[in-house]
C-alpha positions in Angstrom: -23.4 -16.0 -57.4 -23.7 -15.1 -53.7 -27.4 -14.4 -54.4 -28.3 -18.1 -54.8 -27.1 -19.2 -51.3 -28.8 -16.2 -49.7 -32.1 -16.9 -51.5 -31.9 -20.6 -50.5 -31.3 -19.6 -46.8 -34.2 -17.2 -46.9 -36.5 -19.9 -48.4 -35.4 -22.4 -45.8 -36.1 -19.9 -43.0 -39.6 -19.1 -44.3 -40.4 -22.8 -44.5 -39.3 -23.3 -40.9 -41.4 -20.4 -39.7 -44.5 -21.7 -41.6 -44.0 -25.2 -40.2 -43.6 -23.9 -36.6 -47.1 -22.3 -36.9 -48.8 -25.6 -37.8 -50.5 -27.6 -35.1 -48.3 -30.4 -33.8 -51.0 -33.1 -33.6 -54.5 -33.7 -34.9 -55.4 -36.3 -32.2 -58.4 -36.3 -30.0 -58.7 -33.7 -27.2 -57.6 -34.7 -23.7 -60.5 -33.0 -22.0 -63.1 -35.6 -21.1 -66.5 -35.3 -22.9 -68.3 -35.6 -19.6 -66.7 -34.1 -16.4 -66.3 -36.4 -13.4 -69.3 -36.6 -11.1 -69.4 -33.7 -8.6 -67.3 -31.4 -10.8 -68.6 -28.2 -12.3 -70.3 -29.2 -15.6 -72.2 -32.1 -14.1 -75.8 -32.2 -12.8 -75.2 -34.3 -9.7 -76.3 -31.9 -7.0 -78.7 -29.0 -6.7 -75.8 -26.6 -6.1 -73.9 -27.7 -9.2 -77.1 -27.4 -11.3 -77.6 -23.8 -9.9 -74.0 -23.0 -10.8 -74.5 -24.3 -14.4 -77.7 -22.3 -14.8 -76.1 -19.1 -13.5 -73.0 -19.7 -15.7 -75.4 -19.8 -18.7 -76.6 -16.3 -17.9 -79.7 -17.0 -15.9 -80.7 -15.4 -12.6 -83.5 -15.7 -10.0 -83.6 -19.5 -10.2 -86.6 -21.1 -8.6 -88.7 -24.3 -8.5 -85.5 -26.4 -9.2 -86.5 -30.1 -9.3 -84.9 -33.2 -10.4 -86.8 -35.5 -12.8 -86.7 -39.3 -12.8 -84.5 -39.3 -16.0 -81.7 -37.4 -14.1 -82.4 -34.0 -15.7 -83.3 -30.9 -13.7 -86.0 -28.3 -14.5 -86.4 -24.8 -13.1 -87.7 -21.4 -13.8 -85.1 -18.7 -14.2 -84.8 -15.1 -15.4 -82.7 -14.0 -18.4 -82.8 -10.5 -19.8 -85.6 -9.7 -17.3 -87.8 -12.4 -18.8 -88.8 -15.5 -16.8 -88.3 -18.8 -18.7 -88.2 -22.5 -18.1 -84.8 -24.2 -18.3 -83.7 -27.7 -18.3 -80.3 -29.2 -17.3 -79.3 -32.6 -18.6 -77.2 -35.1 -16.7 -73.9 -33.7 -18.2 -74.7 -30.1 -17.2 -76.0 -28.7 -20.5 -78.5 -25.9 -19.9 -81.3 -25.4 -22.4 -84.2 -23.1 -22.5 -87.5 -24.9 -22.7 -90.2 -23.4 -24.8 
């Protein structure tokens, strides 16, 4: 008859461990979708745009210009191939075909 309390205790312990591994909340993330102006991840200044392009794996950035819509365009090298890149106002870098 001692087996039943031991089995119940083992079951309770395993449920507690499983519950501890579950995420505590399923709410929205606390990181803002768009970083504040002037912070890395924005395209407010030429230096921040260069940083974003370099962080995306590009090198030898040249002809960096800002367009009237707030985006930036440049030529850069990745894997020894020169390509055109675009950076939107939130800092997203994309290769232009």
